[in-house]
HTML snippet that shows the backbone in 3Dmol.js (N, CA, C, O; Angstrom):
<script src="https://3Dmol.org/build/3Dmol-min.js"></script>
<div id="view" style="width:600px;height:400px;position:relative"></div>
<script>
const pdb = `
ATOM      1  N   MET A   1     -47.374 124.011  67.928  1.00  0.00           N
ATOM      2  CA  MET A   1     -46.790 125.240  67.834  1.00  0.00           C
ATOM      3  C   MET A   1     -45.149 124.403  68.179  1.00  0.00           C
ATOM      4  O   MET A   1     -45.020 123.469  68.970  1.00  0.00           O
ATOM      5  N   SER A   2     -44.171 124.948  67.470  1.00  0.00           N
ATOM      6  CA  SER A   2     -42.698 124.462  67.555  1.00  0.00           C
ATOM      7  C   SER A   2     -42.127 125.255  68.878  1.00  0.00           C
ATOM      8  O   SER A   2     -42.693 126.151  69.505  1.00  0.00           O
ATOM      9  N   ALA A   3     -40.864 124.674  69.113  1.00  0.00           N
ATOM     10  CA  ALA A   3     -40.330 125.125  70.138  1.00  0.00           C
ATOM     11  C   ALA A   3     -39.644 126.688  70.001  1.00  0.00           C
ATOM     12  O   ALA A   3     -39.455 127.027  68.833  1.00  0.00           O
ATOM     13  N   ARG A   4     -39.386 127.332  70.678  1.00  0.00           N
ATOM     14  CA  ARG A   4     -38.987 128.900  70.563  1.00  0.00           C
ATOM     15  C   ARG A   4     -37.419 128.779  70.023  1.00  0.00           C
ATOM     16  O   ARG A   4     -36.558 128.120  70.605  1.00  0.00           O
ATOM     17  N   ARG A   5     -37.213 129.519  68.828  1.00  0.00           N
ATOM     18  CA  ARG A   5     -35.831 129.415  68.382  1.00  0.00           C
ATOM     19  C   ARG A   5     -34.899 130.111  69.112  1.00  0.00           C
ATOM     20  O   ARG A   5     -35.213 131.194  69.607  1.00  0.00           O
ATOM     21  N   ILE A   6     -33.609 129.572  69.275  1.00  0.00           N
ATOM     22  CA  ILE A   6     -32.415 130.461  69.782  1.00  0.00           C
ATOM     23  C   ILE A   6     -31.448 130.963  68.730  1.00  0.00           C
ATOM     24  O   ILE A   6     -31.387 130.607  67.553  1.00  0.00           O
ATOM     25  N   SER A   7     -30.642 131.930  69.416  1.00  0.00           N
ATOM     26  CA  SER A   7     -29.772 132.065  68.459  1.00  0.00           C
ATOM     27  C   SER A   7     -28.616 130.965  68.123  1.00  0.00           C
ATOM     28  O   SER A   7     -28.261 130.114  68.939  1.00  0.00           O
ATOM     29  N   LEU A   8     -28.109 131.090  66.888  1.00  0.00           N
ATOM     30  CA  LEU A   8     -27.335 130.045  66.636  1.00  0.00           C
ATOM     31  C   LEU A   8     -26.147 129.949  67.311  1.00  0.00           C
ATOM     32  O   LEU A   8     -25.650 128.829  67.434  1.00  0.00           O
ATOM     33  N   ALA A   9     -25.503 131.069  67.849  1.00  0.00           N
ATOM     34  CA  ALA A   9     -24.492 131.102  68.997  1.00  0.00           C
ATOM     35  C   ALA A   9     -24.872 130.569  69.913  1.00  0.00           C
ATOM     36  O   ALA A   9     -24.126 129.590  69.956  1.00  0.00           O
ATOM     37  N   LEU A  10     -25.778 130.464  71.035  1.00  0.00           N
ATOM     38  CA  LEU A  10     -26.502 130.085  71.936  1.00  0.00           C
ATOM     39  C   LEU A  10     -26.463 128.626  71.865  1.00  0.00           C
ATOM     40  O   LEU A  10     -26.014 127.932  72.777  1.00  0.00           O
ATOM     41  N   TRP A  11     -26.856 128.246  70.958  1.00  0.00           N
ATOM     42  CA  TRP A  11     -27.208 126.709  70.612  1.00  0.00           C
ATOM     43  C   TRP A  11     -26.007 126.176  70.513  1.00  0.00           C
ATOM     44  O   TRP A  11     -25.774 125.234  71.269  1.00  0.00           O
ATOM     45  N   ALA A  12     -24.802 126.678  69.457  1.00  0.00           N
ATOM     46  CA  ALA A  12     -23.525 126.159  69.910  1.00  0.00           C
ATOM     47  C   ALA A  12     -22.785 126.375  71.079  1.00  0.00           C
ATOM     48  O   ALA A  12     -21.731 125.743  71.153  1.00  0.00           O
ATOM     49  N   GLU A  13     -23.097 127.157  72.068  1.00  0.00           N
ATOM     50  CA  GLU A  13     -22.368 127.061  73.447  1.00  0.00           C
ATOM     51  C   GLU A  13     -23.125 125.807  74.170  1.00  0.00           C
ATOM     52  O   GLU A  13     -22.654 125.330  75.202  1.00  0.00           O
ATOM     53  N   ARG A  14     -24.247 125.328  73.617  1.00  0.00           N
ATOM     54  CA  ARG A  14     -25.076 124.420  74.251  1.00  0.00           C
ATOM     55  C   ARG A  14     -24.563 122.926  73.877  1.00  0.00           C
ATOM     56  O   ARG A  14     -24.474 122.005  74.688  1.00  0.00           O
ATOM     57  N   GLN A  15     -24.261 122.862  72.574  1.00  0.00           N
ATOM     58  CA  GLN A  15     -23.906 121.709  72.109  1.00  0.00           C
ATOM     59  C   GLN A  15     -22.357 121.405  72.073  1.00  0.00           C
ATOM     60  O   GLN A  15     -22.023 120.227  72.207  1.00  0.00           O
ATOM     61  N   PHE A  16     -21.404 122.346  71.907  1.00  0.00           N
ATOM     62  CA  PHE A  16     -20.273 122.206  71.638  1.00  0.00           C
ATOM     63  C   PHE A  16     -19.145 123.064  72.948  1.00  0.00           C
ATOM     64  O   PHE A  16     -19.289 124.216  73.355  1.00  0.00           O
ATOM     65  N   ASP A  17     -18.330 122.312  73.269  1.00  0.00           N
ATOM     66  CA  ASP A  17     -17.326 122.824  74.239  1.00  0.00           C
ATOM     67  C   ASP A  17     -15.963 122.559  73.699  1.00  0.00           C
ATOM     68  O   ASP A  17     -15.573 121.392  73.718  1.00  0.00           O
ATOM     69  N   PRO A  18     -15.170 123.508  73.212  1.00  0.00           N
ATOM     70  CA  PRO A  18     -15.701 124.865  73.112  1.00  0.00           C
ATOM     71  C   PRO A  18     -16.353 124.753  71.641  1.00  0.00           C
ATOM     72  O   PRO A  18     -16.123 123.845  70.842  1.00  0.00           O
ATOM     73  N   SER A  19     -17.322 125.994  71.414  1.00  0.00           N
ATOM     74  CA  SER A  19     -18.047 126.241  70.596  1.00  0.00           C
ATOM     75  C   SER A  19     -17.180 126.654  69.118  1.00  0.00           C
ATOM     76  O   SER A  19     -16.337 127.550  69.127  1.00  0.00           O
ATOM     77  N   PRO A  20     -17.449 126.031  68.127  1.00  0.00           N
ATOM     78  CA  PRO A  20     -17.444 126.597  66.785  1.00  0.00           C
ATOM     79  C   PRO A  20     -17.047 128.134  66.644  1.00  0.00           C
ATOM     80  O   PRO A  20     -17.398 128.927  67.517  1.00  0.00           O
ATOM     81  N   THR A  21     -16.291 128.557  65.505  1.00  0.00           N
ATOM     82  CA  THR A  21     -16.648 130.133  65.603  1.00  0.00           C
ATOM     83  C   THR A  21     -17.680 130.367  65.165  1.00  0.00           C
ATOM     84  O   THR A  21     -18.449 129.431  64.947  1.00  0.00           O
ATOM     85  N   ASP A  22     -18.032 131.610  64.903  1.00  0.00           N
ATOM     86  CA  ASP A  22     -19.311 132.374  63.983  1.00  0.00           C
ATOM     87  C   ASP A  22     -19.163 131.855  62.598  1.00  0.00           C
ATOM     88  O   ASP A  22     -19.977 131.227  61.921  1.00  0.00           O
ATOM     89  N   ARG A  23     -18.009 132.230  62.327  1.00  0.00           N
ATOM     90  CA  ARG A  23     -17.941 132.058  60.817  1.00  0.00           C
ATOM     91  C   ARG A  23     -18.271 130.377  60.302  1.00  0.00           C
ATOM     92  O   ARG A  23     -18.940 130.147  59.294  1.00  0.00           O
ATOM     93  N   THR A  24     -17.738 129.386  61.091  1.00  0.00           N
ATOM     94  CA  THR A  24     -18.026 128.014  60.793  1.00  0.00           C
ATOM     95  C   THR A  24     -19.661 127.893  61.105  1.00  0.00           C
ATOM     96  O   THR A  24     -20.335 127.291  60.269  1.00  0.00           O
ATOM     97  N   LEU A  25     -20.233 128.376  62.130  1.00  0.00           N
ATOM     98  CA  LEU A  25     -21.744 128.177  62.391  1.00  0.00           C
ATOM     99  C   LEU A  25     -22.646 128.607  61.366  1.00  0.00           C
ATOM    100  O   LEU A  25     -23.691 128.018  61.090  1.00  0.00           O
ATOM    101  N   ARG A  26     -22.114 129.923  60.656  1.00  0.00           N
ATOM    102  CA  ARG A  26     -22.731 130.453  59.457  1.00  0.00           C
ATOM    103  C   ARG A  26     -22.967 129.799  58.262  1.00  0.00           C
ATOM    104  O   ARG A  26     -23.986 129.612  57.596  1.00  0.00           O
ATOM    105  N   ARG A  27     -21.334 129.366  58.082  1.00  0.00           N
ATOM    106  CA  ARG A  27     -21.381 128.385  56.943  1.00  0.00           C
ATOM    107  C   ARG A  27     -22.098 126.833  57.007  1.00  0.00           C
ATOM    108  O   ARG A  27     -22.651 126.245  56.077  1.00  0.00           O
ATOM    109  N   TRP A  28     -21.925 126.417  58.256  1.00  0.00           N
ATOM    110  CA  TRP A  28     -22.944 125.072  58.650  1.00  0.00           C
ATOM    111  C   TRP A  28     -24.445 125.550  58.089  1.00  0.00           C
ATOM    112  O   TRP A  28     -25.091 124.871  57.291  1.00  0.00           O
ATOM    113  N   ALA A  29     -24.847 126.690  58.576  1.00  0.00           N
ATOM    114  CA  ALA A  29     -26.383 127.086  58.497  1.00  0.00           C
ATOM    115  C   ALA A  29     -26.620 127.275  57.090  1.00  0.00           C
ATOM    116  O   ALA A  29     -27.637 126.794  56.591  1.00  0.00           O
ATOM    117  N   LYS A  30     -25.816 127.906  56.411  1.00  0.00           N
ATOM    118  CA  LYS A  30     -25.895 128.055  55.006  1.00  0.00           C
ATOM    119  C   LYS A  30     -25.772 126.789  53.961  1.00  0.00           C
ATOM    120  O   LYS A  30     -26.246 126.635  52.835  1.00  0.00           O
ATOM    121  N   ALA A  31     -25.066 126.067  54.663  1.00  0.00           N
ATOM    122  CA  ALA A  31     -24.818 124.843  53.739  1.00  0.00           C
ATOM    123  C   ALA A  31     -25.861 123.652  54.106  1.00  0.00           C
ATOM    124  O   ALA A  31     -25.645 122.556  53.589  1.00  0.00           O
ATOM    125  N   GLY A  32     -26.866 123.785  54.882  1.00  0.00           N
ATOM    126  CA  GLY A  32     -27.780 122.880  55.097  1.00  0.00           C
ATOM    127  C   GLY A  32     -27.241 121.722  56.276  1.00  0.00           C
ATOM    128  O   GLY A  32     -27.840 120.651  56.369  1.00  0.00           O
ATOM    129  N   GLN A  33     -26.164 122.010  57.083  1.00  0.00           N
ATOM    130  CA  GLN A  33     -25.615 121.100  57.857  1.00  0.00           C
ATOM    131  C   GLN A  33     -26.105 121.101  59.256  1.00  0.00           C
ATOM    132  O   GLN A  33     -25.492 120.496  60.135  1.00  0.00           O
ATOM    133  N   ILE A  34     -27.234 121.789  59.493  1.00  0.00           N
ATOM    134  CA  ILE A  34     -27.850 121.951  60.751  1.00  0.00           C
ATOM    135  C   ILE A  34     -29.422 121.434  60.391  1.00  0.00           C
ATOM    136  O   ILE A  34     -30.137 121.977  59.549  1.00  0.00           O
ATOM    137  N   VAL A  35     -29.743 120.441  61.091  1.00  0.00           N
ATOM    138  CA  VAL A  35     -31.241 119.919  60.962  1.00  0.00           C
ATOM    139  C   VAL A  35     -31.885 119.857  62.305  1.00  0.00           C
ATOM    140  O   VAL A  35     -31.309 119.339  63.261  1.00  0.00           O
ATOM    141  N   PRO A  36     -33.179 120.427  62.392  1.00  0.00           N
ATOM    142  CA  PRO A  36     -33.833 121.219  61.585  1.00  0.00           C
ATOM    143  C   PRO A  36     -33.222 122.477  61.271  1.00  0.00           C
ATOM    144  O   PRO A  36     -32.582 123.110  62.110  1.00  0.00           O
ATOM    145  N   SER A  37     -33.431 122.939  59.862  1.00  0.00           N
ATOM    146  CA  SER A  37     -33.109 124.161  59.288  1.00  0.00           C
ATOM    147  C   SER A  37     -33.187 125.476  60.061  1.00  0.00           C
ATOM    148  O   SER A  37     -34.223 125.886  60.585  1.00  0.00           O
ATOM    149  N   PRO A  38     -31.968 126.127  60.093  1.00  0.00           N
ATOM    150  CA  PRO A  38     -31.818 127.456  61.147  1.00  0.00           C
ATOM    151  C   PRO A  38     -32.646 128.444  60.033  1.00  0.00           C
ATOM    152  O   PRO A  38     -32.699 128.089  58.856  1.00  0.00           O
ATOM    153  N   ILE A  39     -33.102 129.341  60.355  1.00  0.00           N
ATOM    154  CA  ILE A  39     -33.527 130.513  59.804  1.00  0.00           C
ATOM    155  C   ILE A  39     -32.739 131.819  60.018  1.00  0.00           C
ATOM    156  O   ILE A  39     -32.060 132.165  60.985  1.00  0.00           O
ATOM    157  N   LYS A  40     -33.041 132.533  58.718  1.00  0.00           N
ATOM    158  CA  LYS A  40     -32.106 134.042  59.108  1.00  0.00           C
ATOM    159  C   LYS A  40     -33.049 135.229  59.225  1.00  0.00           C
ATOM    160  O   LYS A  40     -33.757 135.492  58.253  1.00  0.00           O
ATOM    161  N   VAL A  41     -33.102 135.747  59.995  1.00  0.00           N
ATOM    162  CA  VAL A  41     -33.832 136.736  60.477  1.00  0.00           C
ATOM    163  C   VAL A  41     -32.750 138.146  60.534  1.00  0.00           C
ATOM    164  O   VAL A  41     -31.924 138.331  61.428  1.00  0.00           O
ATOM    165  N   GLY A  42     -32.965 138.970  59.471  1.00  0.00           N
ATOM    166  CA  GLY A  42     -31.965 140.016  59.677  1.00  0.00           C
ATOM    167  C   GLY A  42     -30.701 139.650  59.552  1.00  0.00           C
ATOM    168  O   GLY A  42     -30.624 138.815  58.650  1.00  0.00           O
ATOM    169  N   LYS A  43     -29.626 139.889  60.052  1.00  0.00           N
ATOM    170  CA  LYS A  43     -28.182 139.059  60.344  1.00  0.00           C
ATOM    171  C   LYS A  43     -28.001 138.098  61.056  1.00  0.00           C
ATOM    172  O   LYS A  43     -26.994 137.410  60.892  1.00  0.00           O
ATOM    173  N   THR A  44     -29.112 137.745  62.220  1.00  0.00           N
ATOM    174  CA  THR A  44     -28.823 136.610  62.907  1.00  0.00           C
ATOM    175  C   THR A  44     -29.598 135.350  62.569  1.00  0.00           C
ATOM    176  O   THR A  44     -30.787 135.441  62.265  1.00  0.00           O
ATOM    177  N   TRP A  45     -28.970 134.161  62.609  1.00  0.00           N
ATOM    178  CA  TRP A  45     -29.358 132.954  62.483  1.00  0.00           C
ATOM    179  C   TRP A  45     -30.159 132.295  63.811  1.00  0.00           C
ATOM    180  O   TRP A  45     -29.717 132.173  64.953  1.00  0.00           O
ATOM    181  N   TYR A  46     -31.040 132.037  63.463  1.00  0.00           N
ATOM    182  CA  TYR A  46     -31.976 131.414  64.646  1.00  0.00           C
ATOM    183  C   TYR A  46     -32.200 130.164  64.462  1.00  0.00           C
ATOM    184  O   TYR A  46     -32.415 129.859  63.289  1.00  0.00           O
ATOM    185  N   VAL A  47     -32.238 128.857  65.655  1.00  0.00           N
ATOM    186  CA  VAL A  47     -32.310 127.510  65.140  1.00  0.00           C
ATOM    187  C   VAL A  47     -33.058 127.011  66.375  1.00  0.00           C
ATOM    188  O   VAL A  47     -32.995 127.620  67.443  1.00  0.00           O
ATOM    189  N   GLU A  48     -33.792 125.854  66.205  1.00  0.00           N
ATOM    190  CA  GLU A  48     -34.335 125.142  67.402  1.00  0.00           C
ATOM    191  C   GLU A  48     -33.432 124.711  68.352  1.00  0.00           C
ATOM    192  O   GLU A  48     -32.322 124.418  67.907  1.00  0.00           O
ATOM    193  N   PRO A  49     -33.607 124.593  69.545  1.00  0.00           N
ATOM    194  CA  PRO A  49     -32.876 124.292  70.482  1.00  0.00           C
ATOM    195  C   PRO A  49     -32.484 122.610  70.336  1.00  0.00           C
ATOM    196  O   PRO A  49     -31.340 122.318  70.684  1.00  0.00           O
ATOM    197  N   SER A  50     -33.235 121.664  69.918  1.00  0.00           N
ATOM    198  CA  SER A  50     -32.902 120.542  69.991  1.00  0.00           C
ATOM    199  C   SER A  50     -32.219 119.797  68.407  1.00  0.00           C
ATOM    200  O   SER A  50     -31.960 118.621  68.148  1.00  0.00           O
ATOM    201  N   ALA A  51     -32.074 121.174  67.481  1.00  0.00           N
ATOM    202  CA  ALA A  51     -31.410 120.712  66.459  1.00  0.00           C
ATOM    203  C   ALA A  51     -30.083 120.049  66.738  1.00  0.00           C
ATOM    204  O   ALA A  51     -29.686 119.849  67.885  1.00  0.00           O
ATOM    205  N   GLN A  52     -29.291 119.656  65.460  1.00  0.00           N
ATOM    206  CA  GLN A  52     -28.202 118.831  65.521  1.00  0.00           C
ATOM    207  C   GLN A  52     -27.442 119.060  64.128  1.00  0.00           C
ATOM    208  O   GLN A  52     -27.912 119.257  63.007  1.00  0.00           O
ATOM    209  N   HIS A  53     -26.247 118.979  64.521  1.00  0.00           N
ATOM    210  CA  HIS A  53     -25.239 119.173  63.098  1.00  0.00           C
ATOM    211  C   HIS A  53     -25.296 117.871  62.444  1.00  0.00           C
ATOM    212  O   HIS A  53     -25.218 116.775  62.999  1.00  0.00           O
ATOM    213  N   ILE A  54     -25.434 118.099  61.269  1.00  0.00           N
ATOM    214  CA  ILE A  54     -25.781 116.842  60.192  1.00  0.00           C
ATOM    215  C   ILE A  54     -24.510 115.700  60.608  1.00  0.00           C
ATOM    216  O   ILE A  54     -24.900 114.537  60.709  1.00  0.00           O
ATOM    217  N   ASP A  55     -23.075 115.944  60.846  1.00  0.00           N
ATOM    218  CA  ASP A  55     -22.357 114.989  61.042  1.00  0.00           C
ATOM    219  C   ASP A  55     -22.976 113.963  62.435  1.00  0.00           C
ATOM    220  O   ASP A  55     -23.045 112.743  62.286  1.00  0.00           O
ATOM    221  N   GLU A  56     -23.329 114.525  63.546  1.00  0.00           N
ATOM    222  CA  GLU A  56     -24.036 114.050  64.500  1.00  0.00           C
ATOM    223  C   GLU A  56     -25.441 113.088  63.995  1.00  0.00           C
ATOM    224  O   GLU A  56     -25.738 111.946  64.344  1.00  0.00           O
ATOM    225  N   VAL A  57     -25.933 113.731  63.342  1.00  0.00           N
ATOM    226  CA  VAL A  57     -26.985 112.761  62.836  1.00  0.00           C
ATOM    227  C   VAL A  57     -26.672 111.652  62.135  1.00  0.00           C
ATOM    228  O   VAL A  57     -27.281 110.607  62.364  1.00  0.00           O
ATOM    229  N   ALA A  58     -25.552 111.723  61.059  1.00  0.00           N
ATOM    230  CA  ALA A  58     -25.062 110.954  60.261  1.00  0.00           C
ATOM    231  C   ALA A  58     -24.435 109.564  60.758  1.00  0.00           C
ATOM    232  O   ALA A  58     -24.247 108.522  60.131  1.00  0.00           O
ATOM    233  N   ARG A  59     -24.160 109.917  62.170  1.00  0.00           N
ATOM    234  CA  ARG A  59     -23.363 108.998  63.220  1.00  0.00           C
ATOM    235  C   ARG A  59     -24.271 108.270  63.671  1.00  0.00           C
ATOM    236  O   ARG A  59     -23.948 107.100  63.875  1.00  0.00           O
ATOM    237  N   ALA A  60     -25.484 108.618  63.936  1.00  0.00           N
ATOM    238  CA  ALA A  60     -26.467 108.109  64.915  1.00  0.00           C
ATOM    239  C   ALA A  60     -26.875 106.478  63.949  1.00  0.00           C
ATOM    240  O   ALA A  60     -26.603 106.368  62.753  1.00  0.00           O
ATOM    241  N   PRO A  61     -27.413 105.582  64.605  1.00  0.00           N
ATOM    242  CA  PRO A  61     -27.606 104.208  63.912  1.00  0.00           C
ATOM    243  C   PRO A  61     -29.189 104.570  63.083  1.00  0.00           C
ATOM    244  O   PRO A  61     -30.087 105.270  63.551  1.00  0.00           O
ATOM    245  N   SER A  62     -29.189 103.952  61.913  1.00  0.00           N
ATOM    246  CA  SER A  62     -30.157 104.204  61.111  1.00  0.00           C
ATOM    247  C   SER A  62     -31.326 103.502  61.950  1.00  0.00           C
ATOM    248  O   SER A  62     -31.197 102.871  62.999  1.00  0.00           O
ATOM    249  N   LEU A  63     -32.532 103.772  61.212  1.00  0.00           N
ATOM    250  CA  LEU A  63     -33.842 103.398  61.794  1.00  0.00           C
ATOM    251  C   LEU A  63     -33.711 101.445  61.823  1.00  0.00           C
ATOM    252  O   LEU A  63     -33.823 100.626  62.735  1.00  0.00           O
ATOM    253  N   LEU A  64     -33.434 101.325  60.372  1.00  0.00           N
ATOM    254  CA  LEU A  64     -33.404  99.914  60.054  1.00  0.00           C
ATOM    255  C   LEU A  64     -32.348  99.263  60.966  1.00  0.00           C
ATOM    256  O   LEU A  64     -32.705  98.166  61.394  1.00  0.00           O
ATOM    257  N   THR A  65     -31.276  99.632  61.318  1.00  0.00           N
ATOM    258  CA  THR A  65     -30.446  99.161  62.281  1.00  0.00           C
ATOM    259  C   THR A  65     -30.965  98.932  63.556  1.00  0.00           C
ATOM    260  O   THR A  65     -30.730  97.942  64.249  1.00  0.00           O
ATOM    261  N   ARG A  66     -31.832 100.080  63.903  1.00  0.00           N
ATOM    262  CA  ARG A  66     -32.339  99.996  65.422  1.00  0.00           C
ATOM    263  C   ARG A  66     -33.529  98.901  65.529  1.00  0.00           C
ATOM    264  O   ARG A  66     -33.833  98.314  66.567  1.00  0.00           O
ATOM    265  N   LEU A  67     -34.117  98.741  64.325  1.00  0.00           N
ATOM    266  CA  LEU A  67     -35.275  97.808  64.579  1.00  0.00           C
ATOM    267  C   LEU A  67     -34.851  96.318  64.469  1.00  0.00           C
ATOM    268  O   LEU A  67     -35.494  95.433  65.032  1.00  0.00           O
ATOM    269  N   ARG A  68     -33.612  96.047  63.634  1.00  0.00           N
ATOM    270  CA  ARG A  68     -32.777  94.863  63.607  1.00  0.00           C
ATOM    271  C   ARG A  68     -32.557  94.346  64.738  1.00  0.00           C
ATOM    272  O   ARG A  68     -32.820  93.199  65.097  1.00  0.00           O
ATOM    273  N   ALA A  69     -31.800  95.647  65.647  1.00  0.00           N
ATOM    274  CA  ALA A  69     -31.300  95.195  66.657  1.00  0.00           C
ATOM    275  C   ALA A  69     -32.447  94.916  68.041  1.00  0.00           C
ATOM    276  O   ALA A  69     -32.057  94.320  69.045  1.00  0.00           O
ATOM    277  N   ALA A  70     -33.596  95.334  67.938  1.00  0.00           N
ATOM    278  CA  ALA A  70     -34.758  95.113  68.814  1.00  0.00           C
ATOM    279  C   ALA A  70     -35.365  93.893  68.630  1.00  0.00           C
ATOM    280  O   ALA A  70     -36.349  93.585  69.303  1.00  0.00           O
TER     281      ALA A  70
END
`;
const viewer = $3Dmol.createViewer("view");
viewer.addModel(pdb, "pdb");
viewer.setStyle({}, {cartoon: {color: "spectrum"}});
viewer.zoomTo();
viewer.render();
</script>
């Protein structure tokens, strides 16, 4: 069973200081820039607490780089 999902606004408060605007968060969700992808229920977006913005994921070293360093 996956982790309980939280609202996109609560996730943003935990990830960023200050958190992005609601408009920016909705745009990220629609564009697939949050992984794992949020889901929309009614008018509210929900995301897993461990989700990351795609730019954060892209900045992380690749698996190949980490294996070569080991």
